[in-house]
C-alpha positions in Angstrom: 16.7 38.8 17.9 19.5 39.5 15.5 18.8 36.3 13.5 15.1 37.1 13.2 15.9 40.7 12.1 18.3 39.3 9.4 15.8 36.8 8.2 13.0 39.3 7.6 15.3 42.1 6.4 14.5 43.5 3.0 17.0 43.5 0.2 17.5 47.3 0.4 18.5 46.8 4.0 21.2 44.2 3.1 18.9 41.2 3.5 18.2 38.4 1.1 14.5 38.0 1.5 14.0 36.6 -2.1 16.6 33.9 -1.5 14.9 33.2 1.9 11.6 32.7 0.2 13.1 30.4 -2.4 14.7 28.3 0.3 11.5 28.2 2.3 9.4 27.2 -0.6 11.9 24.6 -1.8 12.1 22.9 1.6 8.3 23.0 1.9 7.7 21.3 -1.4 10.4 18.8 -0.9 9.1 17.7 2.6 5.5 17.7 1.3 6.5 15.5 -1.7 8.4 13.1 0.6 5.4 12.8 3.0 3.0 12.3 0.2 5.1 9.6 -1.4 5.6 7.8 1.9 1.9 8.0 2.6 1.0 6.5 -0.8 3.6 3.9 -0.4 2.2 2.8 3.0 -1.3 3.0 1.5 -0.4 0.7 -1.4 1.2 -1.9 0.9 -1.6 -1.8 3.4 -4.3 -2.1 0.7 -2.6 -4.9 -1.1 -1.8 -6.9 2.1 -5.2 -6.3 3.5 -7.0 -7.5 0.4 -4.7 -10.5 0.2 -5.2 -11.4 3.8 -8.9 -10.5 3.9 -10.0 -12.4 0.8 -7.5 -15.2 0.5 -6.2 -18.1 2.5 -3.2 -17.3 4.7 -2.0 -20.9 4.2 -3.3 -23.4 1.7 -2.8 -27.1 2.4 -2.6 -29.5 -0.6 -2.2 -33.2 -0.8 1.2 -34.0 -2.2 -0.2 -37.1 -4.1 1.0 -40.7 -3.9 2.9 -40.3 -7.1 3.4 -37.7 -9.8 0.4 -38.8 -11.9 -2.1 -39.0 -9.1 -4.8 -36.3 -8.6 -4.0 -34.1 -5.7 -7.3 -34.2 -3.9 -8.1 -34.7 -0.2 -10.6 -37.4 0.8 -10.4 -36.9 4.6 -10.9 -33.2 4.4 -13.2 -32.8 7.4 -10.9 -34.7 9.7 -7.8 -32.9 8.4 -9.5 -29.5 8.6 -10.5 -30.2 12.2 -7.0 -31.2 13.2 -5.5 -28.1 11.6 -8.0 -25.9 13.3 -6.5 -27.0 16.7 -3.1 -25.7 15.8 -1.8 -22.7 17.7 -2.6 -19.5 16.0 -5.2 -20.9 13.5 -8.6 -19.1 13.4 -10.3 -21.6 11.1 -9.6 -24.3 8.5 -12.0 -24.9 5.7 -12.0 -27.4 2.8 -12.4 -25.9 -0.7 -13.3 -27.1 -4.1 -11.7 -25.0 -6.8 -12.1 -24.9 -10.6 -11.9 -22.5 -13.6 -15.0 -22.3 -15.8 -16.7 -20.1 -18.3 -19.6 -18.0 -17.1 -22.3 -16.8 -19.4 -25.1 -14.3 -18.8 -27.2 -12.1 -21.0 -25.3 -13.2 -24.0 -21.9 -12.3 -22.5 -19.0 -14.6 -21.5 -16.3 -14.4 -18.8 -13.7 -16.7 -17.5 -14.0 -17.1 -13.7 -12.5 -19.1 -10.9 -15.0 -20.9 -8.7 -14.4 -21.4 -4.9 -16.7 -24.1 -3.4 -17.0 -23.4 0.3 -19.5 -24.0 3.1 -21.7 -21.1 4.2 -20.3 -21.1 7.7 -16.8 -20.7 6.3 -17.9 -18.2 3.7 -19.0 -15.9 6.6 -15.3 -15.8 7.8 -14.0 -14.2 4.6 -13.8 -10.7 6.0 -13.2 -8.6 2.8 -16.1 -10.4 1.0 -18.6 -10.2 3.9 -17.6 -6.6 4.7 -16.6 -5.2 1.2 -16.4 -1.7 -0.2 -19.7 -2.3 -2.0 -22.2 -5.1 -1.8 -25.5 -6.0 -3.4 -27.9 -8.8 -2.4 -28.0 -10.9 0.7 -25.0 -13.1 1.6 -27.1 -15.0 4.1 -28.8 -16.7 1.1 -25.5 -18.1 0.0 -26.8 -21.7 0.2 -29.4 -20.9 -2.3 -27.1 -19.7 -5.1 -23.7 -18.2 -5.7 -21.8 -15.0 -4.8 -19.8 -13.2 -7.5 -17.4 -10.3 -7.7 -18.5 -7.0 -9.0 -16.2 -7.3 -12.0 -17.9 -10.5 -13.0 -21.3 -9.0 -12.6 -20.4 -6.0 -14.7 -18.8 -8.2 -17.4 -21.9 -10.4 -17.6 -24.4 -7.6 -17.0 -26.1 -9.4 -14.1 -27.1 -8.6 -10.5 -28.7 -10.2 -7.5 -31.7 -12.3 -8.6 -30.4 -13.0 -12.1 -29.2 -16.4 -13.2 -25.9 -17.2 -14.9 -24.6 -20.5 -16.5 -21.3 -22.0 -15.6 -19.7 -24.2 -18.3 -16.9 -26.6 -17.3 -14.9 -28.4 -19.9 -14.4 -31.4 -17.5 -18.0 -32.6 -17.7 -19.7 -35.9 -18.1 -18.0 -38.8 -19.9 -20.0 -40.3 -22.8 -19.3 -42.9 -25.5 -18.5 -39.9 -27.8 -16.1 -38.3 -25.4 -16.4 -35.8 -22.5 -19.2 -33.3 -22.9 -19.0 -29.9 -21.1 -21.0 -29.6 -17.9 -23.5 -26.8 -17.9 -25.4 -25.6 -14.8 -27.4 -22.5 -14.0 -27.1 -20.7 -10.7 -28.9 -17.7 -9.2 -26.7 -14.8 -8.2 -27.6 -14.0 -4.5 -24.7 -11.7 -3.6 -22.4 -9.3 -5.5 -19.3 -8.0 -3.7 -16.5 -5.5 -4.5 -13.4 -5.9 -2.3 -11.4 -3.3 -4.3 -8.9 -5.6 -5.8 -9.3 -6.0 -9.6 -8.0 -9.6 -9.9 -10.5 -10.7 -7.2 -13.6 -8.7 -8.2 -13.1 -9.7 -11.9 -12.7 -13.5 -11.5 -14.0 -14.7 -8.1 -17.2 -16.8 -7.8 -18.2 -18.5 -4.5 -20.4 -21.6 -4.6 -21.8 -23.8 -1.8 -19.4 -26.6 -1.1 -21.7 -29.5 -1.8 -22.9 -28.0 -5.1 -19.3 -27.4 -6.1 -18.4 -31.1 -5.3 -21.3 -32.2 -7.5 -20.5 -29.7 -10.3 -16.8 -30.5 -10.5 -17.2 -34.3 -10.0 -15.6 -34.1 -6.5 -18.0 -36.2 -4.5 -16.4 -36.9 -1.2 -13.3 -34.9 -2.1 -11.8 -31.5 -1.7 -9.0 -29.8 -3.6 -7.4 -28.0 -0.7 -7.8 -26.7 2.8 -7.9 -23.0 3.4 -6.2 -21.9 6.7 -6.8 -18.5 8.3 -4.3 -17.3 11.0 -4.7 -14.7 13.8 -1.3 -13.3 13.0 -0.7 -13.7 9.2 2.3 -11.4 9.3 4.2 -14.0 11.3 3.6 -16.6 8.6 6.7 -18.6 9.4 5.4 -19.6 12.9 2.0 -20.4 11.5 3.5 -22.6 8.8 5.4 -24.6 11.4 2.3 -25.0 13.6 0.1 -26.1 10.7 2.7 -28.6 9.5 2.8 -30.3 12.9 -0.9 -31.3 12.7 -1.6 -31.4 9.0 -0.4 -34.9 8.6 2.0 -36.6 6.2 2.3 -36.1 2.5 1.0 -32.5 2.4 2.2 -29.3 0.7 1.8 -25.8 2.1 1.5 -22.6 0.1 1.4 -19.3 2.0 0.3 -15.9 1.1 3.9 -14.7 1.0 4.7 -17.5 -1.5 2.1 -16.1 -3.9 2.7 -12.4 -3.2 6.2 -12.2 -1.7 8.0 -11.3 -4.9 5.6 -8.4 -5.5 6.0 -7.2 -1.9 9.8 -7.4 -2.2 9.7 -5.4 -5.4 7.4 -2.8 -3.7 9.8 -2.5 -0.8 12.8 -2.1 -3.0 11.0 0.6 -5.0 10.1 2.3 -1.8 13.7 2.5 -0.6 14.8 3.9 -4.0 12.0 6.4 -3.9 13.0 7.5 -0.4 16.6 8.0 -1.5 15.6 10.0 -4.5 13.3 12.3 -2.6 15.9 12.5 0.2 18.3 14.0 -2.5 15.5 16.4 -3.4 15.3 17.6 0.2 19.1 18.0 0.2 19.0 20.1 -3.0 16.3 22.3 -1.4 18.4 22.6 1.8 21.4 23.8 -0.3 19.4 26.9 -1.2 19.8 27.8 2.5 23.6 27.7 2.0 23.4 30.1 -1.0 21.1 32.5 1.0 23.4 32.4 4.0 26.5 33.1 2.0 24.9 36.1 0.4 23.6 37.2 3.9 27.1 36.9 5.4 28.6 38.9 2.5 25.9 41.6 2.9 26.3 41.8 6.6 30.1 41.9 6.7 30.1 45.4 8.2 27.6 44.4 10.9 29.6 41.3 11.8 32.8 43.5 12.1 31.0 46.0 14.4 29.5 43.3 16.6 32.8 41.6 16.9 34.5 44.8 18.0 31.8 45.3 20.5 32.7 42.0 22.1 30.4 39.5 20.5 32.2 36.1 20.4 32.7 33.8 17.5 30.3 31.4 19.0 27.6 34.1 19.2 28.1 35.1 15.6 27.9 31.4 14.6 24.7 31.0 16.5 23.1 34.1 14.9 23.6 32.7 11.4 22.9 29.1 12.4 19.6 30.3 13.7 18.9 32.1 10.4 19.5 28.9 8.4 17.9 26.5 10.9 14.9 28.8 11.3 14.2 28.7 7.5 14.6 24.9 7.7 12.2 24.5 10.6 9.6 26.8 9.2 9.8 25.1 5.8 9.6 21.6 7.4 6.5 22.6 9.4 4.9 24.1 6.3 5.8 20.9 4.3 4.4 18.7 7.0 1.0 20.5 7.0 0.9 20.6 3.2 1.9 16.9 2.8 -0.6 15.7 5.5 -3.4 17.7 4.0 -2.6 16.3 0.5 -2.5 12.7 1.8 -5.8 13.2 3.7 -7.7 14.7 0.8 -5.9 12.7 -1.9 -9.1 11.2 -3.3 -10.7 14.5 -3.9 -7.5 15.9 -5.4 -7.2 12.9 -7.6 -10.8 13.2 -8.7 -10.1 16.8 -9.9 -6.9 15.6 -11.7 -8.9 12.7 -13.3 -11.6 15.2 -14.4 -9.1 17.6 -15.9 -7.4 14.8 -17.8 -10.7 13.5 -19.1 -10.7 10.3 -17.1 -8.8 7.1 -17.5 -5.8 8.3 -15.4 -6.3 5.3 -12.9 -6.7 1.9 -14.5 -7.7 -0.8 -11.9 -6.9 -3.6 -14.3 -3.2 -2.5 -14.3 -2.8 -1.4 -10.6 -5.1 -4.1 -9.2 -6.9 -1.8 -6.8 -9.8 0.5 -7.4 -8.4 3.8 -6.2 -5.2 5.5 -5.2 -4.6 4.7 -1.5 -2.8 6.9 1.0 -2.1 6.0 4.6 -0.3 8.4 7.0 1.9 6.6 9.5 3.8 8.3 12.3 7.1 6.5 11.4 7.0 7.8 7.9 6.1 11.4 8.9 8.9 11.4 11.5 11.4 10.1 9.0 10.6 13.0 6.6 10.8 15.6 9.4 14.0 14.2 10.8 15.7 14.1 7.4 14.7 17.6 6.5 15.8 19.1 9.9 19.0 17.1 9.9 20.0 18.3 6.4 18.9 21.9 7.1 21.0 22.0 10.3 24.0 20.4 8.8 24.3 22.6 5.7 23.8 25.7 7.8 26.9 25.0 9.8 29.4 25.8 7.0 28.3 29.4 6.1 27.7 30.1 9.8 31.3 29.1 10.6 32.5 31.3 7.8 30.7 34.3 9.3 32.1 33.5 12.8 35.7 33.4 11.6 35.4 36.7 9.7 38.2 39.1 10.7 36.6 42.3 12.0 39.5 44.3 10.8 39.1 43.1 7.3 35.4 43.5 7.4 35.7 47.2 8.4 38.8 48.2 6.4 36.9 49.9 3.6 34.0 51.2 5.7 
């Protein structure tokens, strides 16, 4: 009761309501900033990993080649894919033909990467079959090609249009190698939300890709999908057991591990910096309590002479500081969660005020700012704020408890 009365006391009554509000607002904003940052961090990692795992092979199997100069192609791709599919934890294994070509349409050009894959295996590419946006009919894949939305936008084409693919490794003639040109109908356009996939990816039926890239009876690699891609080390061992001799494995962590490590390091540094921000906001509680103790010196002296113990005085002022910390933490929790939930709408407003161009997918590789609230992140922010608020409150509370009542009342 005494603590609550002190917290809401006006300045004319010896309270420090202004400092209380400053402390409360500071902790609220610090906790909200920490929760928002952690949510965006989790959203970034989830979005990147999900697009990597949903639109790319978890493990890619290559032929090591008989010698350094031999072509690394796989001739027994069906038998090897069937053997790999029996490994523990493997969902499917599919042979692929890959190549980089020039695509042309409506007088525009774009460099693309072609993935030759069977229709049955194409259905298993989750982020392509269930993308953010899609146009056309993927069930007609055997009749044409599927392209990313970035490729379609670059070439100005859509489902039903035809584009030409030009490969420099074409037909050999007495006058040299002439580029190979072939026209294909676009039957499906997808947008997975990752710029480097949408802007470059083209899927072609496996047999057509073999013919186009001069890979009759051959495949460039075998794509392996796991049921638990996060546990890639176990999957790599299981695939190696059945993949046969003279093969090379390349996992999704090999291709993206450096980026994920950099992202994790940046996350840790950001958490430390925002933790310091919470500490600075908590220090305002110390300033407010010191002023409160000074203003309430006479009250403390009277309470002590009436028999109130040091522990009771300490609890009074501890509750004052801790109450501000708890209320500020709850307010910051609500504000941070609301901001993370409605971050798309908020960012649209910011983008509109800035005149657009704030978010560049070509730089950040994903099409929008992601945010993902996770219980562990929210609890980390709450725990840090409450811990710092409680710890910094102890020192001014102890000072109040040890105040000599005689000294406090000498000039009263």
